[in-house]
Phi, psi and omega in degrees: 000140181244165181286162176267140174306149180305141184284219187251015188269070181250164178290170182307314181303314179300311181301322182292312175302321175297325180291314182294322180295316177303322180293319187275324188248345179100330184202166172262116176301138184309325183301322178295313180299322180288324176291334183267345181302312171221075189303324176294325186277312179237317190303298187294314176301314181301312181294327172299313179296317178295322174303307183297318183287320183259353182222355184277180184303131178187152176288331175298134176286171175298318179304312184290323169293326175294321177298321176294316177304311180299322180293314181300313176301322179294316180294333180269002183055039182264102185300313177311308184282329170306305179301308183295320178283326178299317180291322177293313176302312190293339177283340187248330178225173183285155182303316178307318180298315178296315173302315182292316177294326179271357176076019173286344185219100180296333179274357179289134179230021187283012178262134168300143182306322182293323186284317179306314182293327179288323171297325173294316175302311180300318182297314180289322171302326182282310192275324181213066184304332179283350174269352178294135181225169177308325179299331173292317174296319177304313183299321179286328179291320180295329179278354174119354178280139182269169178291330175296318179306316183284329176292320173300314181295322175303321184296314179292327179294313181302307181303323188278329179293324177296301183291337169303312183291320172304311182298321178279326173299322184269354186056053180306137177280146179294150174270140176283171181314307182304315182295308183302309180302316181292322170303312180296319180295314179297317187293319182279345181252324182245352175081195192266348177274348179294000000 
């Protein structure tokens, strides 16, 4: 048995935000409810971290960082986050790039060598972090990723590993197409603090 996602016992400000989201998305994603549940403890710091990791200054584009988020979520088998980040990625990059990044199309080769090597680094960091070695870093650097690029990727990986576990522990309900599409639009235009 898993815990239930936080209910609707939020302060007035949060209830107003939820009402607006219901009008725009049809429902309020459980991730929003969770972040609003104890905003000073988890929500605000976590969303600031995710905003910095996925939208802050980086050589990686928004789309590339969303690819990393989708890959981490897929490797963790977090259905809620796979859907959310895949739809967001699809609004930022083409389908071939998404399939290539997630390993859904072994023939796809639309990834730049530095991105492919960084995604492999992120995958290993997600699945077997104790096996990560200097050779993994060297492989990504040889492919064109800088030390800062890898630090940026680690931030994305860490943030997504946290929320994947929260989403699974609280059994976040899947979003319907309208909610996913609207969420992707909000994330790409307003970011994660919105």
